[in-house]
GUKEKE-730486 format. One line per 8 residues: their letters; for each residue x, y, z of N, C-alpha, C, O. Coordinates in Angstrom, 2 decimals, padded with zeros to 5 digits. Layout:
BEGIN
A	X:Y:Z:X:Y:Z:X:Y:Z:X:Y:Z | ...
***
This chain:
BEGIN
MSNHKRRL	097.13:076.95:138.53:097.36:077.64:137.24:097.41:079.15:137.48:096.50:079.72:138.09 | 098.47:079.79:137.01:098.62:081.23:137.23:097.70:082.02:136.29:097.50:081.66:135.13 | 097.14:083.10:136.84:096.31:083.99:136.02:097.12:085.16:135.49:096.58:086.10:134.91 | 098.44:085.10:135.70:099.29:086.22:135.30:099.24:086.43:133.79:099.40:085.50:133.00 | 099.01:087.69:133.40:099.05:088.04:131.98:100.40:088.66:131.68:100.83:089.60:132.34 | 101.08:088.11:130.66:102.39:088.63:130.28:102.20:090.03:129.70:101.32:090.27:128.87 | 103.05:090.95:130.14:102.92:092.36:129.74:103.74:092.60:128.47:104.95:092.38:128.45 | 103.06:093.06:127.43:103.66:093.21:126.10:103.79:094.68:125.70:102.94:095.51:126.02
AVFCSGGG	104.89:094.97:125.00:105.03:096.26:124.32:105.07:095.97:122.83:105.71:095.02:122.39 | 104.39:096.79:122.06:104.42:096.69:120.60:105.13:097.93:120.06:104.80:099.05:120.43 | 106.10:097.70:119.18:106.84:098.80:118.54:106.35:098.92:117.10:106.35:097.93:116.36 | 105.94:100.11:116.71:105.37:100.33:115.36:105.93:101.62:114.76:106.40:102.51:115.47 | 105.85:101.70:113.43:106.20:102.95:112.74:105.09:103.42:111.80:105.13:104.55:111.32 | 104.11:102.57:111.54:103.11:102.92:110.52:101.67:102.76:110.96:101.28:103.16:112.06 | 100.89:102.14:110.07:099.44:102.04:110.29:099.04:101.10:111.41:097.96:101.24:111.99 | 099.91:100.14:111.71:099.63:099.26:112.84:098.69:098.12:112.56:097.98:097.68:113.46
SNFRALFH	098.66:097.61:111.31:097.71:096.53:111.02:098.08:095.23:111.77:097.19:094.50:112.20 | 099.38:094.95:111.92:099.76:093.77:112.70:099.50:093.98:114.19:099.13:093.04:114.90 | 099.68:095.18:114.67:099.34:095.54:116.04:097.85:095.25:116.29:097.50:094.64:117.30 | 097.00:095.68:115.38:095.56:095.44:115.52:095.25:093.95:115.53:094.45:093.47:116.33 | 095.91:093.20:114.62:095.69:091.75:114.55:096.08:091.09:115.86:095.37:090.20:116.34 | 097.20:091.50:116.44:097.64:090.95:117.72:096.66:091.30:118.84:096.28:090.44:119.64 | 096.26:092.56:118.88:095.34:093.01:119.93:094.04:092.20:119.90:093.57:091.72:120.93 | 093.46:092.06:118.70:092.18:091.33:118.59:092.35:089.84:118.88:091.47:089.22:119.47
AIEERSLP	093.48:089.27:118.47:093.72:087.84:118.72:093.84:087.56:120.21:093.33:086.55:120.70 | 094.50:088.45:120.94:094.64:088.27:122.39:093.25:088.21:123.04:092.99:087.39:123.92 | 092.37:089.10:122.59:091.00:089.12:123.13:090.23:087.87:122.72:089.63:087.19:123.55 | 090.25:087.59:121.42:089.42:086.48:120.88:089.88:085.11:121.39:089.06:084.23:121.64 | 091.19:084.95:121.54:091.72:083.65:121.97:091.93:083.55:123.48:092.36:082.52:124.00 | 091.63:084.66:124.18:091.86:084.73:125.64:093.30:084.33:125.99:093.53:083.54:126.89 | 094.24:084.90:125.26:095.66:084.59:125.51:096.09:085.23:126.83:095.60:086.30:127.20 | 097.03:084.58:127.54:097.46:085.11:128.83:098.46:086.26:128.67:099.61:086.16:129.11
AEIVLCIS	098.01:087.33:128.04:098.89:088.47:127.76:098.04:089.72:127.57:096.85:089.64:127.28 | 098.68:090.87:127.75:098.01:092.13:127.42:099.03:093.11:126.89:100.15:093.19:127.39 | 098.63:093.86:125.88:099.49:094.91:125.33:099.28:096.15:126.20:098.18:096.70:126.25 | 100.34:096.57:126.88:100.21:097.70:127.80:100.97:098.94:127.32:100.86:100.01:127.92 | 101.74:098.79:126.23:102.56:099.89:125.77:102.76:099.82:124.26:103.01:098.74:123.71 | 102.66:100.97:123.60:103.00:101.08:122.17:104.08:102.14:122.07:103.90:103.27:122.51 | 105.21:101.77:121.48:106.30:102.72:121.25:106.46:102.92:119.75:106.45:101.96:118.98 | 106.59:104.18:119.34:106.79:104.49:117.92:107.87:105.54:117.76:108.02:106.43:118.60
NRSACGAM	108.63:105.43:116.68:109.61:106.45:116.35:108.96:107.63:115.64:109.61:108.63:115.32 | 107.65:107.51:115.39:106.90:108.60:114.75:105.86:109.12:115.71:105.14:108.35:116.35 | 105.77:110.44:115.82:104.85:111.04:116.80:103.39:110.85:116.41:102.51:110.82:117.27 | 103.15:110.71:115.11:101.77:110.51:114.65:101.75:109.38:113.62:102.40:109.48:112.58 | 101.02:108.32:113.92:100.85:107.24:112.95:099.62:106.44:113.38:099.13:106.58:114.50 | 099.13:105.61:112.47:097.92:104.83:112.74:098.04:103.96:113.98:097.07:103.80:114.72 | 099.23:103.41:114.20:099.43:102.54:115.36:099.25:103.30:116.67:098.62:102.80:117.60 | 099.79:104.50:116.73:099.67:105.32:117.95:098.20:105.68:118.20:097.72:105.65:119.33
EFAREKGI	097.50:106.01:117.12:096.07:106.36:117.25:095.28:105.16:117.78:094.44:105.31:118.67 | 095.55:103.98:117.24:094.86:102.77:117.67:095.13:102.50:119.15:094.22:102.16:119.90 | 096.40:102.65:119.55:096.76:102.42:120.96:095.95:103.34:121.86:095.38:102.90:122.86 | 095.89:104.60:121.51:095.17:105.56:122.37:093.68:105.25:122.41:093.04:105.39:123.45 | 093.13:104.84:121.25:091.71:104.45:121.21:091.41:103.33:122.20:090.35:103.29:122.81 | 092.38:102.42:122.36:092.19:101.23:123.20:092.70:101.43:124.63:092.72:100.49:125.42 | 093.10:102.66:124.94:093.57:102.93:126.30:094.95:102.38:126.60:095.31:102.18:127.76 | 095.73:102.14:125.54:097.10:101.64:125.70:098.05:102.83:125.68:097.94:103.70:124.81
EAVHLSEK	098.96:102.88:126.62:099.94:103.96:126.67:100.72:104.02:125.36:101.28:103.02:124.92 | 100.75:105.20:124.74:101.45:105.37:123.46:102.57:106.38:123.66:102.34:107.52:124.06 | 103.80:105.95:123.38:104.97:106.78:123.65:105.78:106.98:122.37:106.11:106.03:121.66 | 106.08:108.25:122.08:106.93:108.57:120.93:108.37:108.66:121.42:108.71:109.51:122.25 | 109.21:107.80:120.89:110.64:107.83:121.23:111.44:107.73:119.93:111.29:106.78:119.16 | 112.29:108.71:119.70:113.10:108.73:118.48:114.53:109.15:118.81:114.76:109.93:119.74 | 115.47:108.62:118.04:116.88:109.00:118.23:117.05:110.52:118.12:117.93:111.10:118.75 | 116.19:111.15:117.31:116.31:112.60:117.06:116.05:113.43:118.32:116.42:114.60:118.38
QFNEPGDF	115.41:112.82:119.32:115.11:113.55:120.56:116.31:113.61:121.50:116.26:114.30:122.53 | 117.39:112.89:121.16:118.53:112.77:122.08:119.83:113.13:121.38:119.99:112.91:120.18 | 120.76:113.69:122.15:122.07:114.07:121.60:123.01:112.88:121.48:123.81:112.79:120.56 | 122.90:111.96:122.42:123.78:110.79:122.45:123.00:109.51:122.21:121.92:109.34:122.77 | 123.52:108.58:121.37:122.81:107.31:121.12:122.49:106.56:122.41:121.43:105.94:122.52 | 123.40:106.61:123.38:123.18:105.90:124.65:121.99:106.45:125.42:121.31:105.72:126.14 | 121.73:107.75:125.25:120.58:108.37:125.95:119.27:107.82:125.41:118.32:107.60:126.16 | 119.23:107.62:124.10:118.02:107.06:123.47:117.76:105.65:124.00:116.64:105.34:124.41
AGAMLDTL	118.79:104.81:124.00:118.64:103.43:124.49:118.23:103.45:125.96:117.39:102.66:126.39 | 118.83:104.35:126.73:118.50:104.45:128.15:117.05:104.83:128.38:116.38:104.27:129.25 | 116.57:105.80:127.60:115.18:106.23:127.73:114.22:105.11:127.36:113.17:104.93:127.99 | 114.59:104.34:126.34:113.74:103.24:125.91:113.68:102.16:127.00:112.61:101.65:127.32 | 114.84:101.82:127.56:114.89:100.81:128.62:114.11:101.28:129.85:113.40:100.50:130.48 | 114.25:102.56:130.19:113.52:103.11:131.34:112.02:102.98:131.13:111.28:102.61:132.04 | 111.57:103.30:129.91:110.13:103.23:129.59:109.62:101.80:129.70:108.54:101.56:130.24 | 110.40:100.86:129.19:110.00:099.45:129.25:109.95:098.96:130.70:109.03:098.23:131.08
EEHHIEFI	110.92:099.38:131.50:110.96:098.94:132.90:109.83:099.56:133.71:109.24:098.91:134.58 | 109.53:100.84:133.42:108.41:101.51:134.11:107.10:100.75:133.91:106.25:100.70:134.80 | 106.94:100.17:132.73:105.70:099.45:132.40:105.81:097.94:132.65:104.90:097.18:132.31 | 106.92:097.52:133.26:107.13:096.10:133.61:106.93:095.18:132.39:106.24:094.16:132.47 | 107.54:095.57:131.28:107.38:094.82:130.03:108.14:093.50:130.08:109.30:093.46:130.49 | 107.47:092.43:129.65:108.08:091.10:129.63:108.48:090.67:128.21:109.50:090.01:128.03 | 107.67:091.05:127.22:108.00:090.71:125.83:107.76:091.93:124.95:106.89:092.76:125.21 | 108.56:092.02:123.88:108.46:093.12:122.92:108.15:092.54:121.56:108.81:091.60:121.11
LLAGYMRK	107.13:093.09:120.90:106.73:092.64:119.57:106.95:093.78:118.58:106.31:094.83:118.69 | 107.84:093.58:117.63:108.07:094.60:116.60:107.07:094.35:115.48:107.00:093.26:114.91 | 106.29:095.38:115.17:105.24:095.24:114.15:105.33:096.41:113.18:104.65:097.43:113.33 | 106.21:096.24:112.17:106.41:097.34:111.22:107.21:098.47:111.84:106.96:099.64:111.56 | 108.17:098.11:112.70:109.03:099.12:113.33:110.26:099.30:112.46:111.04:098.36:112.27 | 110.45:100.51:111.93:111.46:100.75:110.90:112.77:101.29:111.45:113.43:102.11:110.80 | 113.16:100.86:112.63:114.43:101.28:113.21:115.14:100.08:113.82:114.50:099.13:114.26 | 116.46:100.13:113.82:117.23:099.05:114.45:117.11:099.20:115.97:117.17:100.31:116.51
IPAEMVKR	116.93:098.08:116.64:116.81:098.09:118.09:118.20:098.28:118.70:119.14:097.59:118.31 | 118.36:099.21:119.66:119.67:099.42:120.28:120.22:098.12:120.89:119.48:097.32:121.45 | 121.53:097.94:120.76:122.17:096.71:121.23:121.93:096.46:122.72:121.76:095.32:123.15 | 121.90:097.55:123.51:121.66:097.41:124.95:120.30:096.77:125.23:120.14:095.98:126.16 | 119.34:097.12:124.39:117.99:096.59:124.58:117.92:095.13:124.16:117.26:094.32:124.81 | 118.59:094.80:123.06:118.63:093.40:122.59:119.23:092.52:123.68:118.76:091.41:123.93 | 120.29:093.04:124.32:120.96:092.28:125.38:120.03:092.11:126.58:119.90:091.02:127.13 | 119.41:093.20:126.99:118.55:093.18:128.18:117.33:092.27:127.98:116.89:091.59:128.91
YSGKILNI	116.78:092.27:126.76:115.56:091.49:126.48:115.86:090.30:125.56:115.03:089.93:124.73 | 117.02:089.73:125.70:117.41:088.59:124.86:116.39:087.45:124.97:116.02:087.04:126.07 | 115.94:086.96:123.81:114.94:085.89:123.79:113.53:086.36:124.08:112.61:085.56:124.23 | 113.36:087.70:124.15:112.04:088.24:124.51:111.55:089.29:123.51:110.56:089.98:123.76 | 112.26:089.42:122.37:111.85:090.37:121.33:111.55:089.60:120.05:112.40:088.85:119.56 | 110.36:089.80:119.52:109.98:089.17:118.26:109.84:090.23:117.17:109.49:091.38:117.44 | 110.12:089.81:115.94:109.89:090.66:114.77:109.16:089.83:113.71:109.32:088.61:113.65 | 108.37:090.51:112.89:107.75:089.83:111.75:108.35:090.41:110.48:108.46:091.63:110.32
HPALLPKF	108.74:089.51:109.57:109.39:089.92:108.32:108.59:089.38:107.14:108.17:088.23:107.16 | 108.37:090.21:106.09:107.50:089.80:104.98:108.17:088.95:103.91:108.06:089.23:102.72 | 108.88:087.91:104.35:109.51:086.97:103.41:109.86:085.70:104.18:109.73:085.65:105.41 | 110.30:084.70:103.46:110.69:083.43:104.08:112.18:083.47:104.41:113.02:083.04:103.61 | 112.50:083.99:105.58:113.90:084.05:106.00:114.49:082.63:106.03:113.74:081.69:106.28 | 115.79:082.45:105.79:116.82:083.49:105.68:116.89:084.20:104.33:117.72:085.09:104.15 | 116.05:083.82:103.38:116.06:084.53:102.09:115.43:085.92:102.26:114.51:086.11:103.07 | 115.93:086.87:101.49:115.33:088.21:101.39:115.22:088.92:102.73:114.21:089.55:103.04
GGEGMYGT	116.29:088.79:103.52:116.38:089.52:104.78:117.61:090.40:104.78:118.37:090.44:103.81 | 117.80:091.10:105.87:118.98:091.95:106.02:118.69:093.41:105.78:117.56:093.80:105.47 | 119.72:094.22:105.92:119.56:095.67:105.82:119.02:096.06:104.44:119.47:095.56:103.42 | 118.06:096.96:104.44:117.46:097.42:103.18:116.32:096.55:102.69:115.58:096.94:101.78 | 116.17:095.37:103.29:115.09:094.47:102.88:113.85:094.71:103.74:113.62:094.05:104.75 | 113.07:095.68:103.31:111.83:095.99:104.02:110.80:096.49:103.01:111.15:096.96:101.92 | 109.54:096.38:103.38:108.46:096.91:102.54:108.51:096.38:101.11:108.76:095.19:100.88 | 108.28:097.27:100.17:108.19:096.90:098.75:109.49:096.28:098.23:109.47:095.45:097.33
HVHEAVIA	110.64:096.70:098.81:111.93:096.16:098.36:111.96:094.63:098.44:112.51:093.96:097.56 | 111.36:094.08:099.49:111.35:092.63:099.68:110.58:091.96:098.54:111.06:091.02:097.92 | 109.38:092.47:098.28:108.50:091.84:097.28:109.05:091.99:095.86:108.90:091.11:095.02 | 109.70:093.13:095.61:110.36:093.33:094.31:111.46:092.28:094.12:111.60:091.70:093.05 | 112.24:092.05:095.19:113.35:091.09:095.11:112.85:089.66:094.93:113.43:088.88:094.17 | 111.77:089.32:095.61:111.18:087.97:095.50:110.73:087.71:094.06:111.02:086.66:093.49 | 110.02:088.68:093.49:109.52:088.53:092.11:110.69:088.50:091.12:110.69:087.69:090.19 | 111.67:089.37:091.32:112.83:089.42:090.41:113.62:088.11:090.44:114.22:087.72:089.44
AGESRSGA	113.61:087.42:091.59:114.35:086.16:091.72:113.57:084.97:091.15:114.08:083.85:091.10 | 112.33:085.22:090.73:111.53:084.14:090.14:111.05:083.10:091.15:110.81:081.95:090.79 | 110.92:083.51:092.40:110.47:082.57:093.44:109.02:082.15:093.21:108.20:082.94:092.74 | 108.70:080.90:093.53:107.31:080.44:093.41:106.54:080.58:094.72:105.31:080.53:094.74 | 107.29:080.77:095.85:106.66:080.95:097.15:107.29:082.15:097.86:108.48:082.41:097.75 | 106.45:082.86:098.59:106.95:083.85:099.54:106.19:083.61:100.84:105.66:082.51:101.05 | 106.13:084.60:101.70:105.41:084.39:102.94:105.88:085.33:104.01:106.33:086.44:103.72 | 105.78:084.89:105.26:106.17:085.73:106.39:106.86:084.87:107.43:106.63:083.66:107.53
TVHFVDEE	107.72:085.52:108.20:108.51:084.85:109.23:108.45:085.65:110.52:108.64:086.87:110.50 | 108.19:084.99:111.63:108.33:085.61:112.95:109.58:085.03:113.57:109.73:083.81:113.70 | 110.49:085.93:113.96:111.78:085.47:114.50:112.17:086.29:115.73:111.69:087.40:115.94 | 113.05:085.70:116.52:113.61:086.44:117.65:114.62:087.45:117.13:115.27:087.23:116.11 | 114.73:088.56:117.83:115.63:089.63:117.40:116.97:089.49:118.10:117.05:089.33:119.31 | 118.05:089.54:117.28:119.38:089.63:117.85:120.08:090.86:117.26:119.43:091.75:116.74 | 121.42:090.90:117.36:122.14:092.12:116.96:122.15:092.34:115.45:122.43:093.45:115.00 | 121.84:091.31:114.66:121.88:091.47:113.20:120.47:091.48:112.62:119.58:090.80:113.12
YDRGAILL	120.28:092.26:111.56:118.97:092.33:110.91:118.52:090.95:110.45:119.22:090.27:109.70 | 117.36:090.54:110.89:116.66:089.35:110.36:117.45:088.05:110.50:117.27:087.13:109.70 | 118.33:087.96:111.50:119.17:086.77:111.65:118.78:085.91:112.86:119.27:084.79:112.99 | 117.90:086.41:113.72:117.56:085.68:114.94:116.82:084.38:114.65:116.31:084.17:113.55 | 116.77:083.52:115.66:116.12:082.21:115.52:114.66:082.36:115.09:113.94:083.21:115.60 | 114.26:081.52:114.13:112.89:081.57:113.61:111.94:080.86:114.57:112.19:079.73:114.99 | 110.85:081.54:114.92:109.83:080.95:115.78:108.73:080.29:114.96:108.27:079.20:115.29 | 108.30:080.97:113.89:107.20:080.45:113.07:107.27:081.07:111.68:107.66:082.23:111.52
QRSVPVET	106.88:080.29:110.69:106.96:080.75:109.30:105.78:080.16:108.53:105.34:079.04:108.80 | 105.28:080.92:107.57:104.18:080.40:106.75:104.33:080.95:105.33:104.74:082.10:105.14 | 104.01:080.13:104.34:104.24:080.56:102.96:102.93:080.83:102.22:101.86:080.35:102.59 | 103.06:081.63:101.18:101.96:081.91:100.25:102.52:081.78:098.83:103.73:081.95:098.64 | 101.66:081.49:097.84:102.18:081.38:096.48:102.53:082.75:095.89:101.93:083.76:096.23 | 103.52:082.74:095.01:103.79:083.91:094.17:103.17:083.61:092.81:103.58:082.67:092.13 | 102.18:084.39:092.42:101.49:084.15:091.14:102.31:084.74:089.99:103.08:085.68:090.18 | 102.12:084.17:088.80:102.93:084.60:087.64:102.65:086.07:087.27:103.52:086.74:086.71
DDTPQSLA	101.46:086.56:087.57:101.14:087.95:087.21:101.26:088.90:088.40:100.77:090.03:088.35 | 101.90:088.45:089.48:102.02:089.30:090.67:102.83:090.56:090.39:103.82:090.53:089.66 | 102.39:091.65:091.00:103.20:092.86:091.12:103.69:092.91:092.56:103.17:092.17:093.40 | 104.66:093.75:092.87:105.07:093.87:094.28:103.88:094.21:095.20:103.83:093.78:096.35 | 102.95:095.00:094.67:101.79:095.41:095.48:100.82:094.26:095.73:100.32:094.10:096.84 | 100.56:093.45:094.70:099.62:092.33:094.89:100.23:091.26:095.79:099.53:090.64:096.60 | 101.54:091.04:095.65:102.22:090.08:096.51:102.24:090.59:097.95:102.04:089.83:098.89 | 102.50:091.89:098.11:102.52:092.50:099.46:101.20:092.30:100.17:101.16:092.00:101.36
ARVLECEH	100.10:092.46:099.43:098.77:092.32:100.03:098.54:090.88:100.50:097.98:090.65:101.57 | 098.98:089.90:099.70:098.81:088.49:100.07:099.67:088.14:101.29:099.23:087.43:102.19 | 100.89:088.66:101.29:101.80:088.38:102.42:101.27:089.04:103.70:101.35:088.45:104.78 | 100.73:090.26:103.58:100.22:090.96:104.76:099.05:090.19:105.39:098.93:090.10:106.61 | 098.21:089.65:104.55:097.09:088.82:105.03:097.63:087.62:105.82:097.09:087.25:106.86 | 098.70:087.03:105.29:099.37:085.91:105.96:099.94:086.37:107.31:099.82:085.66:108.31 | 100.56:087.55:107.33:101.15:088.08:108.56:100.11:088.22:109.66:100.38:087.92:110.82 | 098.91:088.68:109.29:097.87:088.94:110.29:097.40:087.66:110.97:096.88:087.71:112.09
RLYPDALE	097.59:086.52:110.32:097.26:085.23:110.96:098.49:084.65:111.67:098.38:084.05:112.74 | 099.66:084.86:111.06:100.88:084.25:111.57:101.34:084.86:112.89:101.72:084.13:113.81 | 101.29:086.19:113.01:101.85:086.83:114.21:101.09:086.41:115.48:101.72:086.10:116.49 | 099.76:086.39:115.45:099.05:085.89:116.64:099.39:084.44:116.96:099.51:084.08:118.13 | 099.55:083.60:115.93:099.94:082.20:116.16:101.32:082.12:116.82:101.56:081.31:117.72 | 102.23:082.98:116.35:103.59:083.00:116.91:103.56:083.49:118.36:104.28:082.96:119.21 | 102.74:084.50:118.64:102.61:084.98:120.01:102.10:083.87:120.92:102.61:083.68:122.02 | 101.09:083.14:120.45:100.55:082.03:121.24:101.63:080.99:121.52:101.72:080.45:122.62
KLLALPCP	102.46:080.72:120.52:103.56:079.76:120.69:104.58:080.29:121.69:105.06:079.55:122.55 | 104.90:081.58:121.59:105.85:082.21:122.50:105.36:082.11:123.96:106.14:081.79:124.86 | 104.08:082.38:124.17:103.52:082.38:125.52:103.51:080.97:126.13:103.48:080.81:127.35 | 103.53:079.97:125.26:103.52:078.57:125.74:104.92:078.06:126.06:105.07:077.00:126.66 | 105.95:078.81:125.66:107.33:078.37:125.92:107.66:078.51:127.40:107.07:079.35:128.08 | 108.59:077.70:127.91:109.04:077.88:129.29:109.60:079.28:129.46:110.21:079.81:128.53 | 109.40:079.90:130.61:109.87:081.28:130.83:111.38:081.36:130.65:112.12:080.59:131.27 | 111.85:082.31:129.80:113.30:082.44:129.62:113.94:083.05:130.85:115.16:083.24:130.88
***
């Protein structure tokens, strides 16, 4: 039995609550993985602070730092290769992943989305917009989906999904809180499932 721990990068843009859930689950469940890199498009955010607290390399990479789009993708790929990254977990990362990176890490990038895909996905469907749309559509269930990332927003193959009820008196904020709680359990479960798959 190999003792190799799969090397993970987490991409974040905000507070990093899913990042924290993943980090703690890896420790508590003794999963054969370690988060060795946090990349953010924001120089200061909760996720970056958490990474540094835990001794995880935290790197700020943004399109705004580069004149050419290809330079940004190149810098990102270089950073991932320097850290020998095997899987990438998007956790509240509010930028589209460059196509070169999707190609290079095909089948190795996961994202978590705060709805039951394929419903309520696609460009513009993030954060409060998702929960507003779910409530406006009169849905009785919402939830979260962990899926593989491909070239289109929220279209990659679904790895794991879990639902929560939409209550009649829900606001976008109360539904968001329920879905986020679901995400914190779902993403570690999806990671565990990913690690058990045959190596791509």
